[in-house]
N, C-alpha and C positions, 0 to 999 in steps of 0.2 A: 249471607257473609257471614265469617267469620268479625268478633266480636274480640279484638285481645285488649289485654293488660296491656300498662304502660312498660312491664319490665321485659312480655316476649315480646313486644316491638321495638325497642331495644338491643335483646337479645340477636332477635332476625337481621339486624342494621350490619352490627357487630361483625358477628357468621355472613355473613358477604359481604360484609369488604373484607372475610378473612381467604373470600373463596368456595369456600363449604357450598358441596352441590341444596339444590334447598328442601327436595329427601331428607337429609340428612334436618337438614333445621329442623324439619315438621317433624322429627322422631326427637329434636333437643328440646324445642320448648311446652311439646304433649301435645300435638293438633296431628290432626286426620292426611296421609299425607298425601292424600289424590287432592280432598278439599285443597290442601297447602297450594300445591299446585295450580291446582283449579286460578284463585282466585289471584297467584304472581299473573295469569293471561291477562284478568277481567282490566283494566283499565279501571282507576278508580278504586280500588282498595284500598286497603291500610294495609296488608302483606307486600304487594307489590311496594307501594311508595317506601318502607320502610328497609326493602330488601333491596328496592336501588338505590337508596340516599345511600346505604351501605357500601352495591358494586360500582358508582360513580365516586366515590370518594379512593375507591382502592386505583380507579380505573388513569383519576384525573394524576395522581402520586406516580404513577405508572409513565405515564402520560413526561409528568414535567419530569420524571427518568431521561427517559428515550430523549427529551430536545435538553437537557442538556447534556449527553452523550454528544448527540447531532452537532450542535454547535462546537464542543472540541474537537469531533474529528469525526468522531467515531462511522469507521465506514456502516455497518450495518443497523445503526442508529438511522443511518441519516437517509435508507433506505425503510425503513420503517417509517420516517416523516412519512416518506412522500405515500405512504400507502392509507395514511392520516390525511396528509391535503385529500387526493383523491376519492379517497371517500366521503369527503365533505364536501367537494362539487357540487356533490348532488343537489345541495342545499342552498349554495350561491346561487346570490343575481349575476352576481361580476367573478369572474373567474381570472 
């Protein structure tokens, strides 16, 4: 497992937020691309946690905009929101 500096961890999060592909993030922070990608796929690693913190923050912001647009009557946004509901139903006990 790679030991990251706080600066590297922060950079992973920032770049994931900006939707930069993992291989380019690895190059940017100066680590092996293959090792980086392997750790990204391994639960519990620092790389995975940093990457998903950034990725999820971006996803939340985008979904908030979609939800607002759907509430304001945007048909494409409403269709996208329906997809979100359907994908989430598999995790719900009550629908």
